[in-house]
C-alpha positions as CSV (number, residue, x, y, z in Angstrom):
1,M,0.0,0.0,0.0
2,A,1.4,3.4,-1.0
3,R,2.3,5.6,1.9
4,K,0.1,8.6,2.3
5,A,1.8,11.9,1.4
6,K,2.7,13.8,4.5
7,R,0.4,16.8,4.9
8,K,2.1,20.1,5.1
9,F,1.3,22.1,8.3
10,D,-1.2,24.9,7.6
11,P,-0.8,27.7,10.1
12,R,-3.9,29.5,8.8
13,A,-6.1,26.5,9.4
14,F,-4.4,25.8,12.7
15,L,-4.9,29.3,14.1
16,A,-8.6,29.2,13.1
17,R,-9.0,26.2,15.5
18,V,-7.3,27.9,18.5
19,D,-9.7,28.4,21.3
20,G,-9.9,32.1,22.2
21,G,-7.5,35.0,21.7
22,V,-7.5,34.9,17.9
23,T,-9.3,37.2,15.5
24,V,-9.1,37.7,11.7
25,S,-9.4,41.2,10.2
26,N,-9.2,42.7,6.7
27,Y,-7.0,45.8,6.2
28,R,-7.3,48.2,3.3
29,K,-4.3,49.4,1.4
30,G,-2.6,52.2,3.4
31,Q,-4.2,51.2,6.7
32,A,-2.0,50.7,9.8
33,V,-2.0,47.2,11.4
34,F,-0.2,48.8,14.4
35,A,1.7,52.1,15.0
36,Q,4.9,53.0,16.6
37,G,4.3,53.5,20.3
38,D,1.1,51.4,20.4
39,L,0.8,48.8,23.2
40,A,2.6,45.6,22.2
41,D,0.1,42.9,23.3
42,S,-0.2,40.6,20.3
43,I,1.4,38.9,17.3
44,F,0.0,39.1,13.8
45,Y,0.1,36.4,11.0
46,I,-0.3,37.7,7.4
47,Q,-2.7,35.5,5.5
48,Q,-2.9,37.6,2.4
49,G,-1.3,40.8,1.2
50,K,2.0,42.7,1.7
51,I,3.0,44.8,4.7
52,K,5.6,47.6,5.1
53,V,7.4,47.9,8.4
54,S,8.9,51.3,9.1
55,V,10.4,53.4,11.9
56,V,10.1,57.2,12.4
57,S,12.9,59.1,14.2
58,E,12.3,62.0,16.6
59,Q,13.1,64.3,13.7
60,G,10.3,62.8,11.6
61,K,12.5,60.9,9.2
62,E,11.0,57.5,8.1
63,A,13.2,54.4,7.5
64,V,11.8,51.3,6.0
65,V,12.8,48.2,8.0
66,A,11.2,45.4,6.1
67,F,8.6,44.3,3.5
68,L,6.6,41.2,4.6
69,A,4.1,39.0,2.8
70,A,1.7,36.2,3.3
71,G,3.1,33.5,5.6
72,D,5.1,36.0,7.7
73,F,4.6,37.1,11.3
74,I,4.8,40.7,12.6
75,G,4.9,42.2,16.1
76,E,6.8,39.3,17.6
77,G,8.8,41.7,19.8
78,C,6.1,41.6,22.4
79,L,7.3,38.1,23.4
80,T,10.6,39.6,24.7
81,G,8.7,41.8,27.2
82,R,8.8,44.9,25.0
83,P,5.8,47.0,26.2
84,R,5.4,49.2,23.1
85,R,5.7,48.9,19.4
86,V,9.0,50.3,18.1
87,S,7.8,50.3,14.5
88,T,4.7,50.8,12.3
89,A,3.2,48.1,10.2
90,R,1.1,49.3,7.3
91,A,-0.7,47.5,4.5
92,M,0.8,48.0,1.0
93,T,-2.1,46.0,-0.5
94,D,-5.5,44.9,0.8
95,C,-4.6,42.3,3.5
96,M,-6.2,39.6,5.6
97,I,-4.4,39.2,8.9
98,T,-4.8,37.0,12.0
99,R,-4.2,38.6,15.4
100,V,-3.1,36.4,18.3
101,D,-3.1,37.7,21.8
102,K,0.3,37.5,23.5
103,A,-0.9,35.0,26.2
104,T,-2.5,32.8,23.6
105,M,0.6,32.9,21.5
106,V,2.8,31.8,24.4
107,R,0.4,29.0,25.3
108,T,0.2,27.8,21.7
109,L,4.0,27.8,21.2
110,Q,4.4,25.8,24.4
111,G,1.7,23.2,23.5
112,E,1.9,22.8,19.7
113,P,5.4,21.6,18.4
114,K,4.6,22.0,14.7
115,F,3.4,25.6,15.2
116,S,6.4,26.3,17.4
117,E,8.7,24.9,14.7
118,L,7.1,27.1,12.1
119,F,7.5,30.2,14.2
120,T,11.1,29.4,15.1
121,A,11.9,29.0,11.4
122,H,10.3,32.4,10.8
123,L,12.5,34.1,13.5
124,L,15.6,32.5,12.1
125,A,14.7,33.7,8.6
126,R,14.2,37.2,9.8
127,T,17.5,37.2,11.7
128,L,19.3,36.0,8.5
129,R,17.5,38.7,6.5
130,V,18.7,41.4,9.0
131,E,22.3,40.2,8.7
132,E,22.1,40.2,4.9
133,D,20.6,43.7,5.0
134,L,23.5,44.9,7.1
135,V,26.1,43.4,4.8
136,D,24.2,44.9,1.9
137,Q,24.3,48.4,3.4
138,L,28.0,48.1,4.3
139,F,29.5,46.6,1.2
140,N,27.2,46.9,-1.8
141,S,26.6,49.9,-4.1
142,S,23.2,51.6,-4.0
143,E,22.5,50.2,-7.4
144,K,23.0,46.6,-6.2
145,R,21.0,47.3,-3.0
146,L,18.1,48.5,-5.1
147,A,18.2,45.4,-7.3
148,R,18.2,43.2,-4.1
149,A,15.3,45.2,-2.7
150,L,13.2,44.7,-5.8
151,L,13.9,41.0,-5.8
152,L,12.9,40.7,-2.2
153,L,9.7,42.6,-2.9
154,A,8.9,40.1,-5.7
155,N,9.6,37.2,-3.4
156,F,12.4,35.7,-5.6
157,G,14.1,32.9,-3.8
158,K,11.4,32.5,-1.1
159,D,10.3,28.9,-0.9
160,G,10.6,28.6,-4.6
161,R,7.7,31.0,-5.0
162,R,7.8,34.0,-7.3
163,E,5.5,37.0,-7.5
164,P,7.0,39.1,-10.3
165,V,4.2,41.7,-10.3
166,I,4.5,44.1,-7.3
167,A,1.9,46.6,-6.1
168,K,2.7,50.2,-6.7
169,V,5.8,51.2,-4.6
170,S,6.9,54.8,-4.7
171,Q,10.5,55.7,-5.5
172,E,10.6,57.5,-2.1
173,T,9.8,54.3,-0.3
174,L,12.5,52.4,-2.4
175,A,15.0,55.2,-1.5
176,D,14.2,54.8,2.2
177,M,14.7,51.1,2.0
178,V,18.0,51.3,0.0
179,G,19.4,54.2,1.9
180,T,19.9,56.6,-1.0
181,T,18.2,59.5,-2.7
182,R,15.1,59.4,-4.9
183,S,17.1,60.8,-7.9
184,R,19.5,57.9,-7.7
185,V,16.6,55.4,-7.4
186,S,14.9,57.0,-10.5
187,Y,18.2,56.8,-12.4
188,F,18.7,53.1,-11.6
189,M,15.1,52.2,-12.2
190,N,15.3,53.7,-15.7
191,R,18.5,51.8,-16.3
192,F,17.0,48.5,-15.1
193,R,14.1,49.1,-17.5
194,Q,16.4,49.8,-20.4
195,L,18.3,46.6,-19.7
196,G,15.0,44.6,-19.6
197,Y,15.3,43.6,-16.0
198,I,12.0,45.3,-15.0
199,N,8.8,46.7,-16.5
200,Y,7.8,49.9,-14.7
201,N,4.7,51.8,-15.6
202,G,3.2,52.7,-12.2
203,D,2.9,48.9,-11.5
204,L,6.2,47.1,-11.2
205,E,7.2,43.7,-12.8
206,V,10.5,42.2,-11.9
207,H,12.1,39.6,-14.3
208,S,14.4,36.8,-13.3
209,S,17.1,38.4,-15.4
210,L,17.6,40.9,-12.5
211,L,18.4,38.0,-10.2
212,D,21.0,36.7,-12.7
213,A,22.5,40.3,-12.8
214,V,22.8,40.5,-9.0
215,L,24.3,37.0,-8.7
216,H,26.9,37.9,-11.3
217,E,27.5,41.3,-9.9
218,K,25.9,43.0,-12.9
219,P,24.9,45.6,-13.9
220,Q,28.2,47.3,-13.3
221,T,28.2,50.3,-10.9
222,I,26.8,53.3,-12.9
223,K,27.9,56.8,-12.1
224,A,24.7,58.7,-11.3
225,P,24.0,62.2,-10.2
226,R,24.3,62.7,-6.4
């Protein structure tokens, strides 16, 4: 008798069965899931859509920390005892998100090994991403940083999945994420389009050729206006 295929753990279905402390909400594009300074009392699991995580300094300057998509968790800092949110999570597209109370999350992680394994894998992936971002900022040109940011937004290399069409992302947001000026982002975006790496007409489509270019350290650094 053929062995039955092992069923993949479904966190969405699992959380729907948790007794108490779990709610599901829809967020419109541009709506905040939580804001910097809010009480940190829950974890969020993204079922559908994309989320931008950003931090605003005392001087009012915004820095983009991460872009997250379906299958990611946000707000996990509350598990470390952090009382307030240190960042803002905002919907980039229409989203469906599961909110889990802190106490429920702790109980579930202690009692459900498969869910705990999934959450741990998420934390490890986020840690690696932060390390890669730091190396990217320290050693790569702004052009290569932009190329990597676009690939991350399109989910290239994430569990074999690819979402080449990205919701509208402003050049200001990309500049914040890359750590450069809008004029340089505009210059490189036009360059990528000319080379056939992207289609950019308001909506953004990223092609696999951009991934090849980054892996082979192409395109070469381009002198752009400061």
